[in-house]
C-alpha positions, 0 to 999 in steps of 0.5 A: 883907559875908561873907554877901553874898559867899556868896549871890553865890557860890551863885547863880553856882555853881548857874547854872553847874551848870545851864548845864553840865548842860543842855549836857552832856545835849543835846550828848552825846545828839546826838553818840551818836545820830549815831555809834552805832546804836540798840541800842548807844545805851541802854548808852552812855547809862547809862555817860554818866550815871554819868560825868556824876554822877562828874564833877559830884560832883568839881566840886561838892566843889571848889566847896564847898571853895573857898567855905570859903576865900572872902575878905572882899570888903573884902580882895579888890576886887570884880570882880577875881576871879570865876567866869569860868574856870568859865564858860569851862570850860562854854563850852569843853566845849559847843564841844568837843562840837559840834565833835566831832559836826561833825568826825565827820560831816565825817570820815565824808564825807571818809573815804568820798570819800578811799576812793572817790578811792583806789579810782578812782586805783587803777582808773585806774592799772591800766586804763592799765597793762592798756591799755599792755600791750595796746598794746605787744603790738599795736605788736609785732604791727605790727612783725611785719607791717611788717618789709620784710625778713621780708615779702620772705623770706615772699614768696620762700618762698611763691613758691619754697618754699626751705627756707632761707627757711622756716627763716629765718621759723621762727627769726624767729617764735621770736625774736618769741615770746621777745622780745615775751613771746607764749605762742605764734606761728604763721603760718597761711593765710587758711583757718587752715591752719598754715604754720609755727610753734607749733600751740598758737597756733591753735584751733577756738574761734568767737572765733578763727575770727571773728578770723581772718576779720577779719584776712584782710579787712585790718588787725591784729585783737585776739582777745578772751579765750576758753576753749578746749575744753581749759579753757585761757584765751587772747587775742592778735593776728592780723596779715595779712602781705602780699607785696613786689615783684610780690606787693605787696598780696597777702595771703600769710599771717596771723601768730597771736600768742597770749597767756596771761592767766595769764602776765601779766594775771592776776598783775598784777590780783591785786596790790592795791597798798594794805594791804587784806583785801577790795581786789579788781580784776576784768575784765568784758565784756558777754555777750549783750544782758542779762548781763555776764561776769567775765573774771578769777578771784575770790579763793579761786575758781580755774577760774571765769573766764568763768563768773561772770555777772550781769544787766546791769540790776543797779542796785547792781552797779558793773560794770553801772552803769559799762557802762550809764551810764559812772559811774566811782566809786560805792558799790554791792553787788558780786557777793557782795552785800556793800556796797563802794566801787568804781571802773570804767573801760573798757580801750581796744583790748579794750572790757573793763570794769575794776572796782577795789573794797573793802568798805565796812566795811573802808574806814569801820570806823576811823571808828566806832572813832574816834568812841568814842575821841573821846568818851572823850577829850572827857570826860577833857579836860573833867575836866582842864579843870575841875581846871585852871580851879579851879587857874587861879582860885586862881592868879589872885589871887596873880598879881594881887598879884605883878603889881602888885609887879612893875609898881612894880619895873619902873617904878623900874628903867625910871627908873634906866635912863632916867637912866643912858642920859640921862647916859651917852649918847654924844650930847648930849641936852637938854630945852628949854622953849618959852621957850628955857631948859634943863630938863635936859641930859646931860654930853655936851651940856655937853661939846659946848657947851664950858661947865661944867654949872652955868654952862650951866644958867643960860643960854638956847638963844639964848645958845649959838647963833651969832647967824646961826642963832638966827632959823632955830632959833626958826622951827623950834621954832615949826613944831614947836609948831604941829604943822607937822612932827614933827621937825626936823634941821639943822646949826647953830653954837654958841659955846663958852666959849673963843670957838671955834665948834663945828658940831653936828647937831641933831634936835629933836622936841616931847614931851608929858609924860603925868605933869605935862602939860608940853610941851618940845622934845627935842634930840639934839645931835652934834658934827660939827666934825671931820667938817665939817673933814674934809669941808672938807679933802676939798673943798679937795683935790678942788678942787685935784685937779680944777684939776690934772686940768684943767690936765693935760688928763687924763681921770679914771676910777674903777672899782669892781671889786665893782659894775662901776660906773665914774666917767668925768670930763667931760674923759674923755668929751669927750676922745673927743667924747662928751657926759656923758650919752652914755656909761654909767658902767659898765666895759662902756662902756669895754671896748666902745670898745677897738680889737679888737687891744688888747682882749686886752692890756687883759684880760691887764692886768686879770687880773694886777690881780685875781690880785695880780701887779701893782698899777699899769700904764702902757700905750698903746692905742686907743679909738674916738671918737664920730666913729669915729676911733681915738684913741691913749690913754696910760693910767696906773692903780693899784689899791686893795686891801682888808684881805684883799688883794682889789682894790676899786677901780682909779683912773687917768687917760687922756691923748690922745696921738694928735696927739703920736704923729702928730707923732712919726710925721711927724718920723720920716717927715721924718727918713726922707725926709731920710735916704733920699730920692734928692734932695740936701737941704741946710739953710743959714743965711739967708746960705747957710752949710751947716748940714746935708746928707743922704746923697744930697747927699754921693752927688751932690756928693761932699762928705762932711757933715763937710767941707761943713758950715760952708762956703758953698754957693758952694763948689759953683759951676761958673762956667758961670753969671755973677754976674748969674745969682746976683744974680737968684737972691738977689733972687727969694729975698728977694722971693718966698721961694723959687727953682726952676730949672736950675743947673750945679754942680761936684762935689768932684772938679771934674766939672761937672753939671746939677741941678734946684734948689729953694730955700725960705725958712723963717720964724719967728713974726716973719717973719724968715728963719731957714733956707733949705732946698735940694733938688736932683736930678742931671739929667745922665742925664735930659738924656742920656735926653732926647737919646736919646729925641729920637733914637729919636723920629726914627730907626728903632731897627733900622737907625738911619735916620730914620723917617717922622716925620723924613722928613716934616719933612725932606720938607716942608723940601725941598718948600718949598726947591725951590718957592722956587728953582723946583727939583726933588726926588724921593722913591724908595719902595723895597719888598723883594721876597720879604722875607717868605720870609727871615723865615719860613725863616730867622727874624726875626733873620736878617731884621733883619740883612738889613735892616741890611745893605740900609740900609748898602748903600744909604747907601753909594750915597746922593747927597750931601744925600740922606736915606735913611729906613725907613718900616716893615717892608721899606720904605725911602724916599729923599729926593733934595732936588735933581735935575737931571732924571728921567733922573738919578733913573731912573739912581739907581733902576736902580743901586739895583735892581742893587745890591740884586740882588747876594747878601747874606752873613749872619754865619753864611755864609748867602747871601741873594738879594733884589730891590726894587721902586721907586716914584718921585714928583717934587716939586713936580710930582707933589705939594706936600704930603709925605703926598700925595707919599708916596702917589703914590710908593706908587702908583708902587711898586704899579705896579712890583710889578705889573710883576713887581718888580725894577724902578722906576716913576714916578708918573703921573696914571693911577696915581692913577686905578688906585689910586682904582679899587682903593679903590673895588673894595675898598669894593665887595668889603666891601659884597658880603660884607655884602650877599651879592653873592658866588655860587659857580659849579662847573666839572666835573672829568672822568675822561679814561678813561670821561668821567664827572663825578666832582667839581666845583671851586667858583669864586667870582663877584661879581655887582655890582648895577651892574657885573654879574658881575665875574670873579675875576681882577678882585677876587681880587688886591685881596682877597688884598692887603687881607685880604678873601680870609679872610672870602671863603674862609670863605664859599666853604668853607661854601657849597660844603660845604653845596651838596655835601651837598645834591647827595649827599643828592639822589642825585648821584654826585659824590665831590669838591668842590675848593675853593681855599685862598689863601696868606694863609688857609693861613698862619693858625694856626687854618685846620685848626680852621676847616675842621673846623668847616665839615665838622661844620656841613655834615655833608659827609664829609671825603673829599669835600672837596679843598683846593687849595693853590698851589705858591707858598703851599706854598713860603712856608709855610716850617717850618710846612708839614709840620705844617699839611698833616699836620693837614689830612690828619688831618681826612680831606680830600684835598690838591691842589697847584694851578698845579703847575709854576710854582714851584720844588718839590723832589722831596724835598718832594713825596715827604714831603708828604701830597698826593693830587693835582697840578694842571697849571697852565693856562700849560703846558696851553694850549701843548700840543701845539704847544710841545714844551717845554710838552708835555714838562713836562706829560709830566714832571709826569704821570710824576712823579705816577704815580711818587709815586702821585698823581692828575694833573689838567690844568686849562684844557683848551679844545681837542680837540687838547689833550685828545688830547695830554694823554690820550696822556700818561696824564693821568687827569683834566681840567678846562676849557672844552672840557667845560664852563664854570663853571656855577651850582649849579642846572645841575650836576644837569642836566649830571650827568644827561646825563653819568652813563652812559659813552659807547660807544667811550670808550676810550684809543684812541677816534678824534677823532670820539668825543672830539668827541662827548664834548665836545659832550655835556658842553658 
């Protein structure tokens, strides 16, 4: 057996040696051929062979030594220990050699790529830096060219040559050179002549001259690197400078910004950022068509920039290859003829080519040294592995033996641990056979089952289980055996020896024993009786809590403060009208429902909880319900804290107290109403005994609450209502349940008063009366107010006389009574004359006092049975129900006219004289209706006032026709305004000295389509009475001013347009503004407009006269008094008023010279005008005698039919054309014939 083992060993050793030797020779030769050159290969092969001999000799000695100790095959099982470690060693050496060769090739390629990538990244970085440097200088140049202030100074200096401007520019370019890093700066003319700056910035080099020309043509120009005659290197930028203002767009100068490459560019390129002895960065550009020139100094060579040139078609030169094809990284030959790894890029702005390169030997030299070191390492590693393999082979046998021993010990230990775990496990463990008998169980299971171990061992599973659970357990075991489930988990009940029932949790699974092939059920049993009992107690507690919460109608919430989750009970959500799924269980849901005014307080409470200052709270706030309503909530909560004191949960309840708060509010309101109402309130029992009263009850009746409570309400009876009244009251309460009406009661002091009482009955659930509620109001003052209102409704509040309403009632009664007995009655309609003057001059208080005095004086003389009433303003109406004849009524009217003509003395001593006009209507002769009778009396009054006032008139049917005519005239006049039927005629104003027409007076005419031309005396009074004079006057002023402006524009020499201003217009507060608007609209100069105001209108104006005339005068218009002499103007008034003219009334002129009195009045007026420096015009001159007399008195202006009638506007220019030149001999002493000629020419 030992011989066979030896032969097998020899065979394996020889085979291993052959394989190892062949692999070594083949792969080592291939590896050396790949990493060394041919000259070195021979020497290395020798050393390789010697190394192999030595290594194999050592290996052979180890193998032979092992062969001597080779055990008998009978001792060591075959196949357990073999030559696998040596085979593994051979394979490892072969693999290591192959990997080394492949790794060398891969490393070589990667190292080359890495070097090229580094060079390319370096070149790209330096190109960006150089480009950025050039771009910054270019941007600096743009700033120089674009600065508006510098261009403005340059423009001004070119234009004026101011030294300050030149110095400013010199300083500016000095700052530019220092700030931007330029070597020199200068300002030159288009032709290159230096204007200012550093002469070193300019040169005669052709490149400079060409760049100068390009800059002059427009745009910033880059001046490429060049060498000047003195050998210095330069580059830079040339910037055109344009003028501003009028010189905008004009080239004024060129800024030269010079750079020296030795300052920035060359030092930067000379730095190679990586450790290298051959790394170099060069700049080159195309020179001519077939060469390139290097712009930088080569290392170790100075002064050769722009001197080193190479052919552009050199196939290996990196710079040339990039220029020709754009190639960026490459292997090539540099200008020295040395192989290099290089990268090239084009520099923007300049067009230069930047080349970064490193010698290939330097870049890849480490790779060769790495190959040698790797081969040596592989050899050493092989020897080490060989020794390790032998050692492992020896150790393998020992490890097998020790492993078998350890395995036996582990099995024994595992069995011990299993038994200890099985017995000492805190849960019950049992093995149950498929027949239901116990195979084994631990002590915990026996304790859970409640049986002694020996007795339990003789029992079956079914005997232990509760009868109701046996079928289900059998079914579960069947599913396990059939493989339907892997395990079964359930809770079951078992009977203990004491008869009690234990609840257990069982997890069962089917087990197949690999040793004996048996199958049984493994059951893990845990006693959960205590847990089930706790759960049952918890369930019962929760049920009790839930029932309590339902009974309390509270909403429960439970907030987990760590997660933010909140449990809201169904009642909590339904309390706000939400379904359970409509509110998310998160604290944000609750906070989103808070009333904005309550959110801050809630946040403060929560903050106190988190800070530990409180553990519970009870508060009220408002939450928004689903329907949008705010619900009042009472919240009670407490916090649950952890062992560290931090809050974990908050639990609380919500109670909806909205209805309760509303009820409380209603109760408070009811109490407030009961206490504070002004109505008396009394509560009695069903029989009327007082139970409670409010303060108003005491105020009204005088009975304090402590005296009246307990007394019957009959104590307040006044006795005015009899027993039948009260029987009816109680009967109504018994049948209807309430009573309301007026009742007379007595106060505590015995005073009887009326009250409005309402009694209501209060019923209980059975319909029985429990209380009666009475509310009442003292209506004594109300009744007095009703009487007062009744009086005011039918009487004048100023005089106390009956008003129009009462008059109409009494008049209707009087007419009916007269008709019944065929009697007569009369109505006297009184209107006071000049009453307005009293109001305007003395004020309305004096006017009111005068009306009361008039009413009292008339009432004293009122016949028996008659009634005097005031119908409004200054009008009174007397009703005489029974008259004998018209004469008696006329006597009464005359008596009243005389009575009111007497002086009235006001309380202040002021005497007032006034008169009255009376219109009389007799019933039933004149009318049978009150309104018609009063209308007829008013018509008679109108007739009386038309007669001059201070008289009376009876109504006749003629007056009705006249009234109808007035109404028709008024209606027609309104239509005339709307239809434009009014027109103006103009009457010339004549200068009595030279006969010239110096102005005209505008006179309105009405041309009715049916009645023809209506004179003003027909419609002006009606217009004055109805107020239509205001729109008519407005139209006259507009038309007259426009016409006067047209005449003046046409060349007519008219200076005055006279326009009448009615008294009613003059009283308007806005008359001055209206006249100003007319002047502005027409464009007529104010001095051409003459406003004529009657003397009566001036007298009626009262205290406003001076102010209003001053305002008119301030406009620039002329003011004249019309109809002067008819009123009662005082000299003091004439002296202070801003007047321009007096117009003598025609009533005086028409009697001149026949009436001496009229002649004297005219003379006085003329003299007065001359004294006051006023013009005087006589109107209504119709005869030559009047003309001569007036002229003799010194009247300077005239107007009348003697000269011309009022003419339409078209005839005025014709008339003025005939009368422009003065008549010969027209002098103050001209004979009557000349005057006649004047009249004839002007007529």
